[in-house]
Rosetta silent file (secondary structure, phi, psi, omega in degrees, C-alpha in Angstrom):
SEQUENCE: PKYESHAGWYTERDDITSVLSLLSAGRINFKAFLPEKSYSPADCQQVYDRVINDRSFPTLAQFDWR
SCORE:     score description
SCORE:     0.000 S_00000001
   1 L     0.000  159.613  177.950    0.000    0.000    0.000 S_00000001
   2 L   -67.391  -36.591  178.743    1.011    3.606   -0.394 S_00000001
   3 L  -124.201  151.934 -179.916    0.527    4.137    3.345 S_00000001
   4 L   -61.593  117.240 -177.791    0.866    1.686    6.208 S_00000001
   5 L  -102.462  -10.421 -179.847   -2.568    0.148    6.543 S_00000001
   6 L  -153.012  139.054 -178.382   -1.688   -2.396    9.201 S_00000001
   7 L   -54.081  127.336  177.808    1.073   -2.409   11.767 S_00000001
   8 L    89.761   -7.019  178.083    4.178   -4.051   10.356 S_00000001
   9 L   -80.922  143.234  179.132    3.054   -4.036    6.705 S_00000001
  10 L   -78.746  142.988  174.431    5.486   -2.651    4.185 S_00000001
  11 L   -98.757  174.337  176.112    4.606    0.451    2.197 S_00000001
  12 H   -56.330  -43.572 -179.531    5.803    1.282   -1.333 S_00000001
  13 H   -62.617  -41.114  177.492    8.578    3.389    0.188 S_00000001
  14 H   -60.930  -42.732  179.490    9.636    0.495    2.445 S_00000001
  15 H   -61.882  -46.206 -179.503    9.825   -1.821   -0.584 S_00000001
  16 H   -63.209  -43.934  178.520   11.957    0.633   -2.557 S_00000001
  17 H   -60.709  -41.321  179.308   14.245    1.221    0.425 S_00000001
  18 H   -64.091  -45.008  179.677   14.660   -2.542    0.887 S_00000001
  19 H   -63.095  -44.157  179.053   15.517   -3.124   -2.776 S_00000001
  20 H   -63.551  -37.394  177.113   18.058   -0.279   -2.773 S_00000001
  21 H   -64.891  -42.798  178.604   19.633   -1.661    0.402 S_00000001
  22 H   -64.950  -39.124  177.140   19.913   -5.124   -1.143 S_00000001
  23 H   -62.860  -48.418 -177.254   21.448   -3.636   -4.293 S_00000001
  24 H   -65.819  -27.214  178.786   24.012   -1.610   -2.378 S_00000001
  25 L   -85.717   -3.681 -179.395   24.950   -4.662   -0.295 S_00000001
  26 L    75.903   17.417 -177.816   25.454   -6.752   -3.433 S_00000001
  27 L   -81.526  -26.793  174.700   22.698   -9.179   -2.421 S_00000001
  28 L  -131.493  154.621 -176.960   20.779   -8.805   -5.704 S_00000001
  29 L  -130.671  108.854 -178.781   21.981   -7.999   -9.199 S_00000001
  30 H   -69.303  -20.126  179.888   19.601   -6.272  -11.602 S_00000001
  31 H   -59.622  -30.258  179.034   21.913   -6.974  -14.548 S_00000001
  32 H   -66.978  -22.469 -179.157   20.657  -10.558  -14.511 S_00000001
  33 L   -89.552  -19.593 -174.945   17.146   -9.256  -15.216 S_00000001
  34 L   -83.079  142.822  176.345   18.082   -6.959  -18.088 S_00000001
  35 L   -70.213  159.237  179.949   18.045   -8.161  -21.685 S_00000001
  36 L   -69.334  -30.059 -176.934   21.326   -8.184  -23.594 S_00000001
  37 L   -89.574  138.619  171.884   19.963   -5.796  -26.196 S_00000001
  38 E  -105.895  149.341 -178.273   19.466   -2.082  -25.563 S_00000001
  39 E  -111.556  151.728  174.665   16.956   -0.064  -27.538 S_00000001
  40 L   -75.887  142.336  175.584   17.110    3.448  -28.892 S_00000001
  41 H   -57.492  -25.687  178.250   14.659    5.873  -27.281 S_00000001
  42 H   -64.940  -20.839 -179.352   13.395    6.533  -30.827 S_00000001
  43 H   -95.340   10.691 -170.935   12.070    2.939  -30.811 S_00000001
  44 H   -59.204  -40.491 -178.480   10.140    3.328  -27.543 S_00000001
  45 H   -62.243  -42.657  179.088    6.647    3.048  -29.067 S_00000001
  46 H   -65.833  -41.198  179.610    7.524   -0.232  -30.805 S_00000001
  47 H   -64.506  -46.479  179.362    9.166   -1.582  -27.657 S_00000001
  48 H   -61.963  -40.420  177.178    6.192   -0.653  -25.459 S_00000001
  49 H   -60.359  -40.840  179.481    3.796   -2.217  -27.971 S_00000001
  50 H   -69.219  -40.141  178.300    5.807   -5.456  -27.848 S_00000001
  51 H   -57.987  -40.976 -177.178    5.963   -5.448  -24.037 S_00000001
  52 H   -76.491  -41.185 -168.421    2.166   -5.186  -23.952 S_00000001
  53 H  -105.209  -22.296 -174.847    1.234   -7.484  -26.843 S_00000001
  54 L  -103.820  103.677 -176.491    4.040  -10.011  -27.401 S_00000001
  55 L   -63.221  -20.988  179.650    4.080  -12.635  -24.635 S_00000001
  56 L   -86.926   -9.103  179.914    7.515  -13.865  -25.747 S_00000001
  57 L   -77.886  139.148  179.779    9.043  -10.376  -25.398 S_00000001
  58 L   -58.579  149.280 -179.390   10.950   -9.807  -22.121 S_00000001
  59 L   -77.703  -10.861  176.732    9.040   -7.849  -19.494 S_00000001
  60 L  -115.444  140.430  176.006   12.042   -5.547  -19.036 S_00000001
  61 L  -132.726  140.352 -178.225   13.500   -3.344  -21.750 S_00000001
  62 E  -113.027  128.753  177.912   16.627   -1.244  -21.500 S_00000001
  63 E  -103.912  137.431  178.034   16.980    2.035  -23.395 S_00000001
  64 L   -95.127  107.065 -175.745   20.398    3.452  -24.296 S_00000001
  65 L   -91.428    4.986  178.272   20.156    7.197  -23.656 S_00000001
  66 L   -70.562    0.000    0.000   23.731    7.966  -24.747 S_00000001
């Protein structure tokens, strides 16, 4: 939930803080979740369409903003 609705339940902020703590401690590695291919921001509409409509397309897409 956005706000604590029950004592001891995690909020969105708690979840984000936990993930960032795990990342900084080296306990999880987001690189394992990212596809090998990066997409140009100019291709964003096509990528978003595939994320929504193509079940074989990875659920994560990485854009190269350089």
